[in-house]
N, C-alpha and C positions, 0 to 999 in steps of 0.2 A: 586348342581353339577351332572352327570349321576349316580354313585354310590349312592345319596340321594332317586335319583327318582326312581332307581329301586328298593330299600329298600322299599319307601312307596307303589310303587306299588305292592310289593311284602306285605307289611301290607294288602294294600287293598282286595286281592285277600283271602287272610287269613281269614280277615272281615267277609268271608259266612260260616266258621265253623263253630262248637258249643261253646257256652259261655264258658265255662273253657277253650276249647283251642284258643279261641279269648282272654280270660284273659289274659293266658298266652304268645300270640303271640305279644299279642299289648303291654306288658310289655319289652318285647324280643326290638318289634321293636320302641319302644320310647328310650330305652336305646342305641340301632345304630344309632337314629336318633340323639339322644344327640352326640355320638362319633364322627359322621361325622361332627356333629356344630362347638363341641369344637376343632374338627381337624381344621377345615376352620378358626376357629375365631385366634386359635393360630399361624396358616400362616400366617394370615392377619397380626398379632401381630408383628411375625418375621420380615416382608416384612415393616413394618412403621418404623422398630426400625436400620433394614439395610438403610431406608432412612435416616431416622435422624442423624445417625451417618457418613454416607454418606456427608450429610449438615454440619457437624460438622468437618469432616475432611477438607472439602472445606473452610469453615469459617475458619478454624488455619491455613489451608495454604497461604490464603488468608491474615491475619492476620500477618505472618511471614513475608508473603512479602512487606506487609506496615513497619512493622518494618524496614527491611533492608533496603527499599528507605530510610526510618526519619536517619536510621545510616547514610546513605550515604552522605545526607544531610547536615547532621551535620559534618560530617570529611570534606565536602567540606566550610562549614561556617567557620569552627577554620580554616581550611589552609588559606583562602581569609582574615581571622580576622588577622591573622600570619602575612604575607605579606603585610598586611595595616600598622602594627603596626611597622615592620621593615623596610618600607617607610617611616612611621613617624620619626621615631627616626633616621633616617639618614639626614631629611629635617631641623632636628632640629639642626643635628650638625652642618650642613652647615652654616644654620641660626646662630649658634652659632662663626664659623669660621668668615663668612663673618662678625660679628658686630667689633670682635677683628683686624680684617683686615681693619676696616673701620677707626678704632683709632689708625692705623699705616699706618704712612705716606709712607714709605716705597711699603707698601703694596697696599698704594693708588693708587702709581706711577705705580705698575705692572699690575694693573687691568685696566691702563689709557692706557697701550698699546695695 
């Protein structure tokens, strides 16, 4: 970043001073550069964490949507099964009635009309 570049440039300018001043400023410069590096690193980590949290939220949303679709499909399937069971029961009842009526001569004559 620009601030880091300025810090490095200042360190280079101070490098031409005396040995003791150079040692003092170099230590300070290393600390400043380290602080800037740490700040940038933390910012990158925070950005990565935010991106991952967003991805998790998106996946959770997709999972919830898929669960709703599956529940809806399951509900529609159960409705269809119940409808077919009612139809099957009605057909079985009609077949039973038809068998009884076949054995009843009066009913056979009514069917013939």
